[in-house]
C-alpha positions in Angstrom: -96.0 -42.2 -1.2 -96.9 -45.1 -3.6 -97.3 -44.9 -7.3 -100.6 -43.7 -8.7 -102.0 -46.1 -11.2 -105.4 -44.4 -11.7 -104.4 -43.0 -15.1 -103.2 -46.2 -16.7 -106.2 -48.1 -15.2 -108.6 -45.5 -16.8 -106.9 -46.0 -20.1 -107.3 -49.7 -20.0 -111.0 -49.4 -18.9 -111.6 -47.3 -22.1 -110.6 -50.4 -24.2 -113.4 -52.6 -25.5 -113.3 -55.4 -22.8 -115.6 -55.4 -19.8 -114.1 -55.5 -16.4 -116.7 -55.6 -13.7 -114.0 -55.8 -10.9 -113.0 -52.6 -9.1 -109.6 -50.9 -9.4 -109.0 -52.0 -5.9 -109.4 -55.6 -6.9 -107.0 -55.0 -9.8 -104.4 -53.5 -7.5 -104.6 -56.3 -5.0 -104.1 -58.8 -7.9 -101.2 -56.8 -9.2 -99.6 -56.7 -5.8 -99.9 -60.5 -5.6 -98.6 -61.0 -9.1 -95.6 -58.7 -8.6 -94.7 -60.5 -5.4 -94.3 -63.7 -7.4 -91.8 -62.1 -9.9 -88.1 -62.7 -9.3 -85.7 -60.3 -11.0 -82.5 -58.3 -10.5 -82.6 -54.5 -11.2 -80.4 -53.5 -14.1 -78.1 -50.5 -14.3 -78.8 -50.5 -18.0 -82.4 -51.8 -18.3 -83.8 -53.0 -21.6 -87.3 -53.8 -22.9 -88.0 -55.9 -25.9 -91.6 -55.3 -27.1 -93.2 -58.0 -29.2 -96.2 -56.8 -31.2 -98.8 -57.8 -33.8 -102.5 -58.4 -33.9 -104.1 -61.7 -32.8 -103.1 -64.5 -35.1 -100.1 -62.7 -36.6 -97.5 -65.0 -35.1 -96.5 -62.6 -32.3 -96.3 -65.3 -29.7 -95.6 -68.4 -31.8 -92.8 -66.9 -33.9 -91.4 -63.7 -32.4 -91.5 -64.7 -28.7 -89.5 -67.9 -29.1 -87.1 -66.1 -31.5 -86.5 -63.3 -29.0 -86.1 -65.7 -26.1 -83.5 -67.7 -28.1 -81.5 -64.5 -28.7 -81.1 -63.3 -25.1 -80.0 -64.7 -21.8 -83.6 -65.4 -20.7 -82.5 -65.6 -17.0 -81.7 -61.9 -17.2 -85.3 -61.0 -18.3 -88.8 -61.1 -17.1 -91.3 -62.2 -19.7 -94.7 -60.4 -19.3 -97.9 -61.3 -21.1 -101.6 -60.9 -20.5 -102.2 -64.7 -20.2 -100.0 -64.7 -17.1 -102.5 -62.7 -15.1 -105.7 -64.7 -15.9 -105.2 -66.8 -12.9 -105.6 -63.8 -10.6 -109.2 -63.3 -11.7 -111.4 -64.4 -8.8 -113.1 -67.7 -9.7 -111.9 -67.7 -13.3 -112.7 -71.4 -13.4 -116.4 -70.5 -13.8 -115.7 -69.5 -17.4 -115.7 -71.9 -20.3 -112.0 -72.7 -20.9 -112.5 -71.8 -24.6 -113.7 -68.3 -23.6 -111.7 -67.5 -20.4 -109.2 -65.3 -22.2 -111.9 -63.1 -23.7 -113.9 -63.0 -20.5 -110.9 -61.9 -18.4 -109.1 -59.7 -21.0 -110.0 -56.4 -19.4 -109.0 -57.5 -15.9 -105.8 -59.3 -16.9 -104.6 -56.4 -19.1 -105.3 -54.0 -16.2 -103.2 -56.2 -13.9 -100.5 -56.4 -16.5 -100.4 -52.6 -16.9 -99.8 -52.1 -13.1 -97.2 -54.9 -12.9 -95.4 -53.5 -16.0 -95.1 -50.0 -14.5 -93.8 -51.5 -11.2 -91.2 -53.5 -13.1 -90.1 -50.5 -15.1 -89.6 -48.4 -12.0 -87.7 -51.3 -10.5 -85.5 -51.3 -13.6 -86.0 -54.9 -14.6 -85.1 -56.2 -18.0 -88.4 -57.1 -19.7 -89.6 -59.1 -22.7 -93.2 -57.7 -23.2 -95.4 -60.0 -25.2 -98.1 -57.5 -25.7 -99.1 -55.9 -29.0 -99.1 -52.1 -29.3 -102.3 -50.7 -27.9 -103.8 -47.2 -27.9 -101.6 -44.1 -28.2 -102.7 -43.1 -24.7 -101.4 -46.5 -23.3 -98.2 -46.3 -25.3 -97.6 -42.7 -24.1 -97.8 -43.8 -20.4 -95.5 -46.7 -21.0 -93.0 -44.7 -23.1 -92.8 -42.0 -20.5 -92.0 -44.5 -17.7 -89.4 -46.2 -19.9 -87.6 -42.9 -20.8 -87.7 -41.8 -17.2 -86.0 -45.0 -16.1 -83.4 -45.0 -18.8 -84.5 -48.0 -20.8 -83.1 -49.2 -24.1 -86.2 -49.9 -26.2 -86.3 -52.6 -28.9 -89.5 -53.4 -30.9 -90.3 -56.6 -32.8 -93.5 -56.2 -34.8 -95.5 -58.6 -37.1 -96.8 -56.8 -40.2 -99.5 -59.2 -41.4 -102.7 -58.8 -43.4 -105.9 -59.1 -41.5 -107.0 -62.0 -43.8 -103.8 -64.0 -42.9 -104.2 -63.5 -39.1 -107.9 -64.4 -39.3 -107.0 -67.7 -40.9 -104.5 -68.4 -38.2 -107.1 -67.6 -35.5 -109.6 -70.0 -37.2 -107.0 -72.7 -37.4 -106.1 -72.3 -33.7 -109.8 -72.4 -32.7 -110.3 -75.6 -34.6 -107.2 -77.2 -32.9 -107.5 -75.8 -29.4 -111.1 -74.4 -29.0 -109.8 -71.0 -28.0 -111.9 -68.3 -29.5 -111.2 -64.6 -30.2 -114.1 -62.3 -30.5 -114.6 -60.0 -33.5 -114.3 -57.0 -31.2 -110.8 -58.2 -30.1 -109.7 -59.0 -33.6 -110.8 -55.6 -34.9 -109.3 -53.7 -32.0 -105.9 -55.3 -32.1 -105.7 -54.9 -35.8 -106.9 -51.2 -35.9 -104.7 -49.9 -33.1 -101.3 -51.2 -34.4 -100.7 -48.6 -37.1 -101.6 -45.5 -35.1 -99.5 -46.8 -32.2 -96.6 -47.4 -34.5 -96.9 -43.9 -35.9 -97.0 -42.6 -32.4 -93.7 -44.4 -31.6 -92.2 -43.2 -34.9 -92.8 -39.7 -33.8 -92.0 -39.9 -30.1 -89.4 -42.7 -30.0 -87.9 -42.3 -33.4 -84.3 -43.6 -32.8 -85.3 -46.8 -31.0 -84.7 -50.0 -33.1 -87.4 -52.1 -34.7 -87.7 -55.2 -36.9 -90.9 -55.6 -38.9 -91.7 -59.1 -40.0 -94.2 -60.3 -42.7 -96.2 -63.4 -42.3 -94.2 -65.7 -44.6 -91.0 -63.9 -45.5 -87.8 -65.4 -44.0 -86.2 -61.9 -43.7 -87.6 -58.8 -42.0 -89.5 -56.3 -44.1 -87.5 -53.6 -42.4 -84.9 -53.4 -39.6 -83.7 -50.1 -38.3 -84.9 -47.0 -36.5 -88.6 -47.0 -35.8 -89.2 -43.6 -37.4 -89.4 -45.3 -40.8 -91.5 -48.2 -39.5 -95.1 -46.9 -40.4 -94.5 -47.1 -44.2 -93.2 -50.7 -44.0 -95.9 -51.8 -41.6 -98.6 -50.6 -44.1 -96.8 -52.3 -47.0 -96.5 -55.6 -45.1 -100.1 -55.6 -44.1 -101.1 -55.1 -47.8 -98.9 -57.9 -49.1 -100.6 -61.2 -49.4 -98.1 -63.9 -50.2 -98.2 -67.7 -50.4 -96.5 -69.6 -47.7 -93.3 -71.1 -49.1 -91.7 -72.0 -45.7 -93.0 -74.0 -42.8 -93.5 -72.3 -39.4 -90.5 -74.2 -38.1 -88.3 -72.8 -41.0 -89.6 -69.3 -40.5 -88.8 -69.4 -36.8 -85.3 -70.7 -37.6 -84.8 -67.7 -39.9 -85.9 -65.3 -37.2 -83.6 -66.8 -34.6 -80.6 -66.6 -37.0 -81.4 -62.9 -37.9 -81.8 -61.8 -34.3 -78.6 -63.4 -33.2 -77.9 -61.7 -29.9 -80.4 -58.9 -29.1 
């Protein structure tokens, strides 16, 4: 009997992005996407979760720092953007809006592929911010069941700072992020972190501010909620370039 993905798909559909395509269409796309993935099952699987609201530096700072600290050939990197191409006729959307228009579908495909990878015991770098506690509970249950080591890297950035980064990116690339998406990603991070602090307390985490070269906190995730709140309330001037901040992160992470 195959895996039942109805619960995780229902959880994703409850998030604020429309997905007019059926679960059957999502599952077909996930099957095609999973068939493209090349990996070797691990006896001691590990997942590195990269989190932070839109514009926080999750993908531009944490992802390259993490990839520099591991043997990337041993890991599969998974992100929502990887699954946009499986949306039927995605080219009909304005390129500036395609991510927003396909978010619900691409996230649903990611959720299915992610669970498939977990049960196949692949090493994973998951470039996906923390989502609702219901989503995190499903993922955490699968990770525990398959004996994963769990490492979290989280950006703790004020909303005003991430909004400025989004505005700058939109001016430079044209890619827009809706107000609904900005608010959702910002609002779910603290409850999800608190959920992990309670249900996965001994897993490791590093929390990073927007402009500090060193982490705000690095240790067991049970203490993370306090430092996340502090980091999000701390508005500091930028004293280091993005390149310098990335260099600091790479040096700190060393070998994950």
